[in-house]
matplotlib code that plots the C-alpha trace (Angstrom):
import matplotlib.pyplot as plt

x = [0.0, 1.3, 2.1, 0.2, 2.2, 2.1, 3.2, 4.8, 5.3, 8.8, 10.5, 12.3, 15.3, 18.9, 20.9, 24.5, 25.7, 29.2, 30.8, 27.5, 25.5, 22.4, 18.6, 17.2, 14.0, 14.2, 12.2, 13.2, 14.0, 11.4, 8.6, 9.5, 10.4, 6.9, 5.3, 7.5, 6.8, 3.1, 3.1, 3.4, 6.0, 6.9, 7.6, 8.7, 6.6, 8.8, 7.0, 5.8, 3.3, -0.2, -1.5, 0.4, -1.3, -4.2, -2.0, 0.4, -2.4, -4.0, -0.8, -0.9, -2.8, -2.5, -1.1, 0.7, 1.1, 4.1, 5.0, 7.1, 6.8, 3.8, 1.0, 1.1, -1.8, -3.0, -4.2, -6.9, -7.4, -5.4, -2.5, 0.7, 1.4, 4.9, 5.5, 4.5, 7.4, 8.5, 6.2, 6.9, 4.8, 5.9, 4.9, 1.6, 0.6, 1.7, 0.2, -3.1, -3.4, -2.5, -5.1, -7.8, -6.9, -7.0, -10.4, -11.8, -10.6, -11.2, -7.5, -6.9, -5.2, -3.2, -2.1, 0.7, 1.1, 1.4, -0.4, -3.4, -3.4, -3.2, -6.1, -8.2, -7.2, -8.0, -11.5, -12.0, -10.9, -8.5, -5.6, -4.4, -1.1, 0.6, -0.1, 2.0, 2.8, 3.0, 6.8, 9.1, 12.2, 13.4, 14.4, 13.1, 10.2, 8.0, 5.2, 1.7, -1.5, -4.4, -7.8, -9.9, -13.4, -15.6, -17.1, -14.5, -12.2, -9.3, -10.9, -11.3, -7.5, -6.4, -9.3, -7.3, -5.7, -2.3, 1.0, 2.1, 5.3, 4.6, 6.2, 4.0, 3.1, 0.0, -3.4, -6.8, -9.1, -12.3, -12.8, -13.0, -16.1, -17.0, -14.2, -14.9, -12.5, -11.5, -9.0, -8.1, -5.2, -5.8, -6.0, -8.8, -6.6, -7.9, -5.3, -7.0, -9.6, -11.4, -14.0, -17.0, -17.1, -16.8, -13.8, -10.6, -9.3, -7.5, -5.2, -3.2, -1.4, 1.4, 4.3, 3.6, 6.9, 8.8, 7.3, 6.8, 3.0, 2.1, -1.7, -2.4, -0.1, -1.2, -4.8, -3.9, -2.0, -4.8, -7.3, -5.1, -4.8, -8.6, -9.7, -7.1, -7.7, -10.8, -13.8, -14.6, -15.6, -17.7, -18.9, -15.3, -14.2, -17.1, -15.6, -12.5, -12.2, -10.3, -6.7, -5.2]
y = [0.0, 3.5, 5.7, 9.0, 12.1, 14.7, 18.2, 20.2, 23.9, 25.3, 28.3, 30.8, 32.2, 33.0, 29.9, 28.6, 25.1, 24.0, 27.1, 28.7, 31.5, 32.4, 32.4, 28.9, 27.0, 25.1, 22.3, 20.9, 17.2, 16.1, 17.0, 14.5, 12.0, 12.3, 11.9, 8.9, 7.2, 7.8, 6.0, 8.9, 10.4, 14.0, 16.6, 20.2, 23.1, 26.3, 29.6, 30.1, 32.3, 31.9, 31.3, 27.9, 26.7, 24.8, 23.0, 21.9, 20.8, 18.7, 16.6, 15.9, 13.5, 15.6, 19.0, 20.0, 23.7, 23.9, 26.1, 29.3, 33.0, 35.0, 35.6, 39.3, 41.0, 42.8, 39.5, 39.5, 43.3, 44.1, 46.5, 44.7, 44.3, 45.3, 41.6, 40.3, 39.0, 40.2, 39.2, 36.3, 37.7, 35.2, 32.4, 34.0, 34.5, 31.1, 29.2, 31.0, 30.1, 26.4, 26.3, 27.7, 25.2, 22.3, 23.4, 23.8, 20.4, 18.4, 17.6, 16.5, 19.3, 19.5, 22.9, 22.9, 25.9, 28.7, 26.5, 26.2, 30.0, 30.6, 28.1, 30.2, 33.4, 31.9, 31.3, 34.8, 34.3, 36.4, 35.8, 36.8, 38.4, 37.6, 35.0, 34.5, 31.1, 29.0, 29.4, 27.8, 29.8, 31.2, 28.3, 25.6, 23.3, 23.0, 20.6, 21.1, 19.1, 19.5, 18.1, 16.9, 18.0, 14.8, 13.9, 15.7, 14.3, 15.1, 13.2, 10.2, 10.3, 11.2, 10.5, 11.2, 14.2, 14.3, 16.1, 17.8, 19.6, 23.3, 26.5, 29.5, 32.9, 33.5, 31.7, 31.6, 34.5, 34.6, 31.3, 31.3, 30.3, 26.6, 25.9, 24.3, 23.9, 20.3, 20.6, 23.2, 23.9, 24.0, 27.8, 27.6, 28.4, 26.7, 24.1, 22.4, 23.3, 21.4, 21.5, 19.2, 16.0, 15.1, 17.5, 16.2, 19.5, 19.8, 22.4, 21.8, 24.5, 22.3, 20.6, 16.9, 16.6, 17.3, 14.3, 10.6, 10.4, 9.6, 9.7, 13.1, 12.8, 9.2, 10.5, 12.9, 10.2, 7.7, 10.3, 11.2, 7.5, 7.0, 10.2, 10.5, 14.2, 13.8, 15.0, 18.7, 20.4, 23.3, 24.2, 24.6, 26.6, 29.0, 30.3, 31.7, 35.5, 38.0, 38.7, 42.0]
z = [0.0, -1.0, 2.0, 2.1, 0.9, 3.7, 2.9, 5.8, 5.6, 6.4, 8.0, 5.8, 7.7, 7.7, 8.5, 8.7, 7.7, 6.6, 4.9, 4.1, 5.7, 3.7, 3.6, 3.7, 3.8, 7.1, 8.7, 12.1, 11.7, 14.3, 11.9, 9.1, 11.8, 13.3, 9.8, 9.0, 12.3, 11.8, 8.4, 6.0, 3.7, 4.4, 1.7, 2.5, 1.3, 1.3, 0.7, -2.8, -4.6, -3.1, -6.7, -6.6, -3.4, -5.0, -7.5, -4.7, -2.4, -5.2, -5.3, -1.5, 0.6, 3.8, 4.9, 8.1, 8.8, 11.0, 14.0, 13.8, 13.9, 15.2, 12.6, 11.6, 13.5, 10.4, 9.2, 11.8, 11.9, 15.0, 15.9, 16.9, 20.6, 21.6, 22.6, 19.2, 17.2, 13.7, 10.9, 8.5, 5.6, 3.0, 5.2, 6.2, 2.5, 1.4, 4.3, 4.3, 0.7, 1.5, 4.2, 1.9, -0.7, 1.8, 3.1, -0.4, -1.5, 1.7, 2.1, 5.7, 7.6, 10.8, 12.2, 14.8, 17.1, 14.6, 12.2, 14.6, 15.0, 11.3, 10.7, 13.2, 11.4, 7.9, 9.1, 10.4, 14.0, 16.1, 18.5, 21.9, 21.2, 24.5, 27.1, 30.3, 31.6, 28.5, 27.8, 30.3, 29.1, 25.8, 23.5, 26.0, 25.3, 28.3, 29.2, 30.5, 30.7, 28.1, 28.7, 25.7, 25.1, 25.1, 21.7, 19.6, 17.0, 19.2, 22.1, 19.9, 19.3, 22.8, 25.3, 28.5, 30.1, 28.5, 29.1, 25.9, 24.7, 24.5, 23.4, 22.6, 23.9, 21.7, 21.6, 20.0, 21.1, 19.0, 17.2, 13.4, 11.5, 12.1, 14.5, 17.9, 20.8, 21.4, 24.2, 26.9, 29.3, 33.0, 32.8, 30.2, 27.1, 24.0, 23.1, 20.2, 17.6, 14.9, 12.2, 12.4, 10.4, 7.5, 7.4, 9.0, 10.2, 13.5, 15.1, 18.2, 20.2, 21.3, 19.4, 19.0, 16.9, 20.1, 21.9, 21.3, 21.2, 17.6, 18.0, 16.6, 13.5, 13.0, 12.9, 10.1, 8.1, 8.4, 7.3, 4.4, 3.4, 3.6, 1.9, -0.9, -0.9, -3.1, -1.0, -1.1, 2.1, 0.9, 4.4, 5.7, 2.7, 3.0, 6.3, 4.6, 4.6, 2.4, 3.3, 4.3]

ax = plt.figure().add_subplot(projection="3d")
ax.plot(x, y, z, "-o")
ax.set_aspect("equal")
plt.show()
């Protein structure tokens, strides 16, 4: 049986390796590891023109929007907070277009950290620009418990209270159209969101690639294998809004 092809978005940053110091499309190795161990084949999706998104998504069985920089507040009609990081405009444009294409085509979609926040913004939601207590230290992955909401897709994958790897200072504020919360932190922060069936669309605020629990990624890979990216989800796509 052919393994599902899972596209994973990338960073676009200055990087050094060997004798080189230049701008590079980057993907931390734990992402493809998690896809591989969950039964899929990972392909990197560096930023491209938004007009290419539908063509790219049509060749994929599933899509992962990876973590990274804060979403630019103009995308959800807000002024930047002083604690909001510098924008990653190429990523924002590209990944919003990929999300729209995945929603329109019914391609299974998993948003991780920034990816969950961008999914919320793509569907008209807003973000809390700074949240205390969810970053242990700069550059250090912390852990905290998340509680699933009974009856949700996430709860069907992870039914128990679970400790998850986390590193974020922003979170969902107003939910985007059609999204429902499917897990919360102990302080009430929304830690996972999803669209109703038949869409397989899930966002998690934590970083599953930094842990050993395969259940969330395996859920995406299994949905990708079953769906074959062929069933449109018109109700999900209808929530998308124009971009700033």
